[in-house]
N, C-alpha and C positions, 0 to 999 in steps of 0.2 A: 500727321500730328490738325486736329484744326480747334482752338481754341482761339477764345474770346477776355477781355474784361470789361462792365461793364463797369462802371464806378460815376461818385458823384463826387467831387471834390475835386480841382487839381491841381498837385500838392509842388508849393507857390511859393517853399525854398530850393533850392541850387541843387544840395547832398541825396532829398529826398527822391527829384530831378531824374539827378544821375545815382542813383541806387535805384531806382524802377531802369533807366535803362537798361543798362548797365545785364541786370535780372532778361532783361525782351529782347537780348542784343543773345545772351546765351544760347537763349527757350530758340532764335529762327533755325539755328542749328536743325532741331527737332522735324519741326514743318513753320504753316504756319501756327499764327498769333498777333494776336493784334489787340488792344489797346482803342475801348469809348471812354472818353471821358465825357459827363454834366455837371450842369453850371450844380453850385447849393443853393438851394432856395437863401434869402435872405430870413433868419430869423430873424422878427423884433423881441427890440427884452423885452423884461417878463411879460411874454403871451403865451395864453390858455395851452389845456393840454390840446381846443377844439382845434384852437386853431396850427398846434402845433402835427396836427391828426392832418388836415387840408392838404399845410406843406410837406407834407410827406410824402403824401395821395398826387400833387402834384408833379415831387422827382417822382414818386411810383410809375406816371402814367408818363415819361420824359425815356425813360428806365424798359417799362412793358413797346417801347416804342421802337425799340433797337435790339429789341430780337425775335430770333424767325421763328417760326407755326415748326421745327422737325428740331430744334437746340434741345441740346440735355443743359440747361441751368443749375448751377449748382449758387449759391446765396450764401453771402457769409452770417450768420447768427452770433446770438451768443446762446443762445437752447440749441445749439445745431450738434451731429457726433463730431466728438471728438478723435484724432486717427493719430498715430506716432509716421515717421517718416515714409515705409515700409506699405502698409495701412493703405496713408493716399497714394500710392507710387500702385499699390493691384485696383483700386478703383479707379481712379484717372484710366489705367488701359485699360481696361470693361466699356471706360464709358468710352474711350477714340476708339477700341474696334467697332462699334455700333457703327464709326462713320461715320457719325452726328458731327456738328459745334459744337464743343463745350466749354457752354458760357457761364465762368465767375465772373457775382453781382453783389459789389459794395454796394454801401446807401450813407446817405450820408451823415451829416452825425443824430440828426433822430432816427437815423434806424429803417432799413425798409416797409415798407407801403406793405401791412398784409394780401393786399394779388400781385404782390412782388414774393410773396413769399408761399404764397400755394402757390402761386407758373413750376416757380422751382417742384426738380423730380430729389437732389437734396440738399439739407442744409450744415452745411458746416463750421466748426469752429472750431476757436486756435485755443480758449482760457476762459472758464467765466467770465474774466475779467474785459474789460472793453478795451479794449485801444482807441488812437485812433486816427483816419481814416490813410490818414499819411501811414506810417508803419503796417495798419496790418493792409494796403496793398501791396510795400515792401518786403514784408512780411510771406504776404501771399506764393507774391513772383517766386523769390527765392524756396521756399515751397512747394507753389509745381515746378519749375527745378529742378530739384533736385529728386519727388520721384517718376522723371523726367528717365535720371546719368538712373537710379536704379531701377525705373525697367527695363532701360539699355541692357542694362550690367558690367555698370561702368559702378566704380570705383566712388566711397562718396563720407564723410563724414557723421561719426554715427554723435 
């Protein structure tokens, strides 16, 4: 497995960092996994949609700079495909079997730029609800770990 997570924003609270580190450690037994944290850009108070769009584009450029030409990109988006854990495992297994690096992308508080979404081969959603990026990151790591366990034929909790 060759997986990466590119995310905007860092995990500020210790409990988020510890949870993420635990799942990253668990994932490491399945192969290479790396996390790339990019800074989230400051958003002025009462910013206009135009300013928000500029911030999203600048964050998007930073994300795209970390994506390699042959990468398979999975963008976390509210309007993405929702899957149960078994479906995610099957999809992830098929993506890993290509031999290419699979890159998950989590945007900042303003979401992902259209260029990043367009670069993605797949859009994934946990729910139509919005989650803070720290929680989404830990949820993604847990679900990828669960998917790897399912793919390896190991027991998992339903």
